[in-house]
C-alpha positions as CSV (number, residue, x, y, z in Angstrom):
1,X,-41.1,-3.4,68.1
2,X,-37.9,-1.5,67.8
3,X,-35.5,-1.6,70.6
4,X,-34.1,1.5,72.1
5,X,-30.3,1.9,72.7
6,X,-29.6,0.8,76.1
7,X,-27.9,4.1,76.8
8,X,-31.0,6.1,76.2
9,X,-34.6,6.1,78.1
10,X,-37.4,5.1,75.6
11,X,-38.9,8.0,73.9
12,X,-42.3,9.5,75.3
13,X,-45.1,10.4,72.9
14,X,-44.1,13.3,70.6
15,X,-40.4,12.9,71.4
16,X,-40.2,10.3,68.5
17,X,-40.9,12.9,66.0
18,X,-38.3,15.4,67.3
19,X,-35.6,12.7,67.7
20,X,-36.3,11.5,64.1
21,X,-36.0,15.3,62.9
22,X,-32.8,15.9,64.9
23,X,-31.3,12.8,63.6
24,X,-32.4,13.5,59.8
25,X,-31.0,17.1,60.0
26,X,-27.7,15.8,61.7
27,X,-27.4,13.2,58.8
28,X,-28.3,15.9,56.0
29,X,-25.7,18.4,57.4
30,X,-22.8,15.6,57.3
31,X,-23.9,14.4,53.8
32,X,-23.8,18.2,52.7
33,X,-20.3,18.8,54.3
34,X,-19.1,15.7,52.6
35,X,-20.5,16.7,49.2
36,X,-19.3,20.3,49.5
37,X,-15.7,19.2,50.3
38,X,-15.7,16.8,47.4
39,X,-17.1,19.5,45.1
40,X,-14.8,22.2,46.2
41,X,-11.4,20.1,46.8
42,X,-12.1,17.1,44.4
43,X,-11.3,14.9,47.7
44,X,-12.7,14.2,50.9
45,X,-11.2,14.2,54.6
46,X,-8.7,11.5,54.8
47,X,-8.4,9.3,57.5
48,X,-12.0,9.0,58.5
49,X,-14.3,5.8,58.3
50,X,-16.3,7.4,55.6
51,X,-13.1,7.9,53.5
52,X,-11.8,4.2,53.8
53,X,-15.5,3.2,52.7
54,X,-15.4,5.7,49.8
55,X,-11.8,4.7,48.8
56,X,-12.9,0.7,49.1
57,X,-16.1,1.4,47.0
58,X,-14.3,3.2,44.2
59,X,-11.6,0.9,43.9
60,X,-12.2,-2.8,44.7
61,X,-15.1,-5.2,44.2
62,X,-16.2,-6.8,47.6
63,X,-14.6,-9.9,48.8
64,X,-18.0,-11.7,49.7
65,X,-21.8,-10.8,50.1
66,X,-22.9,-11.3,53.5
67,X,-26.8,-11.5,53.9
68,X,-27.9,-11.2,57.5
69,X,-30.9,-10.0,59.6
70,X,-31.5,-6.5,60.0
71,X,-31.7,-6.8,63.6
72,X,-28.2,-8.2,63.7
73,X,-26.5,-5.3,65.5
74,X,-22.8,-6.4,65.0
75,X,-20.6,-4.7,62.7
76,X,-20.0,-7.4,60.0
77,X,-16.7,-5.9,58.9
78,X,-15.3,-6.1,62.5
79,X,-17.0,-9.6,63.1
80,X,-15.1,-11.1,60.1
81,X,-11.8,-9.1,60.5
82,X,-12.5,-7.2,57.1
83,X,-11.5,-3.7,56.1
84,X,-14.2,-1.2,55.3
85,X,-16.0,-1.9,51.9
86,X,-14.5,-5.7,51.8
87,X,-18.0,-7.2,52.4
88,X,-21.3,-6.3,50.5
89,X,-23.6,-6.2,53.4
90,X,-27.4,-7.0,52.5
91,X,-29.7,-7.0,55.5
92,X,-33.4,-8.0,55.5
93,X,-35.8,-8.6,58.6
94,X,-36.2,-12.2,59.3
95,X,-33.1,-13.4,57.2
96,X,-35.6,-14.2,54.4
97,X,-35.7,-13.4,50.9
98,X,-37.7,-14.2,47.8
99,X,-38.0,-13.3,44.2
100,X,-40.7,-10.8,44.8
101,X,-39.1,-8.7,47.3
102,X,-36.0,-7.3,45.5
103,X,-33.5,-9.0,47.8
104,X,-32.6,-11.8,45.4
105,X,-32.1,-9.4,42.5
106,X,-30.0,-7.1,44.8
107,X,-27.7,-10.2,45.2
108,X,-27.8,-11.7,41.8
109,X,-26.9,-8.2,40.4
110,X,-23.7,-8.0,42.8
111,X,-22.8,-11.3,42.0
112,X,-22.8,-10.8,38.1
113,X,-21.4,-7.3,38.2
114,X,-18.4,-7.6,40.9
115,X,-18.4,-11.3,40.8
116,X,-17.3,-11.8,44.7
117,X,-16.1,-15.3,45.4
118,X,-18.4,-15.9,48.4
119,X,-22.1,-15.4,49.3
120,X,-22.3,-15.9,53.0
121,X,-25.9,-16.2,54.5
122,X,-25.7,-15.5,58.3
123,X,-28.9,-17.0,60.7
124,X,-29.5,-17.7,63.9
125,X,-32.1,-20.2,65.7
126,X,-33.6,-17.6,67.9
127,X,-34.7,-15.3,65.1
128,X,-38.4,-14.2,65.9
129,X,-39.5,-13.6,62.3
130,X,-38.0,-17.0,61.1
131,X,-39.7,-18.8,64.2
132,X,-43.1,-17.2,63.3
133,X,-42.6,-18.2,59.7
134,X,-41.9,-21.9,60.6
135,X,-44.9,-21.8,63.1
136,X,-47.3,-20.4,60.4
137,X,-45.9,-23.1,57.9
138,X,-46.5,-25.8,60.3
139,X,-50.1,-25.0,60.8
140,X,-50.9,-24.9,57.1
C-alpha cells in the first residue's frame, strides 16, 4: 500500500477524502496564482524553484533521461547534482516498461525530440514489484 509520510499519523477512514480535497485545492490555488501572474505580468516570480524549472524547460533540452521507480523518493536533481530541469525524469512503478504501457513511447519521443545524450535506468535489488514479477516468471 501507500506509505504515509513519517511526520504524519496514518489517515483514518473518511479523513483521506478530506486530505485529498485539501491537497487538490492547494495545488489548484497555486497553479491559478502562477497562471494569473504569468497572464498579467508576462513573467513569474523570480527565484523560486518553479521559476528555475520553467526557465530550464523553456530554454534547454535535458542532459539526460532518467527512468526510475515511482516509489524512489530521492529528488533526482539533488541525487546527481543537476540543476532543475537538466534531467527528464520518467517514473514508473516497478521500474518496468513495455511497448503497451506508454512509457517506452514517452522515452522514444524525448530521445527523438530533444536528443539527450544519456538514458539512465535506475533500479534496485529490493524492488517489491520486480521481485514479484521475477517470482511469477520463475513459476511459469
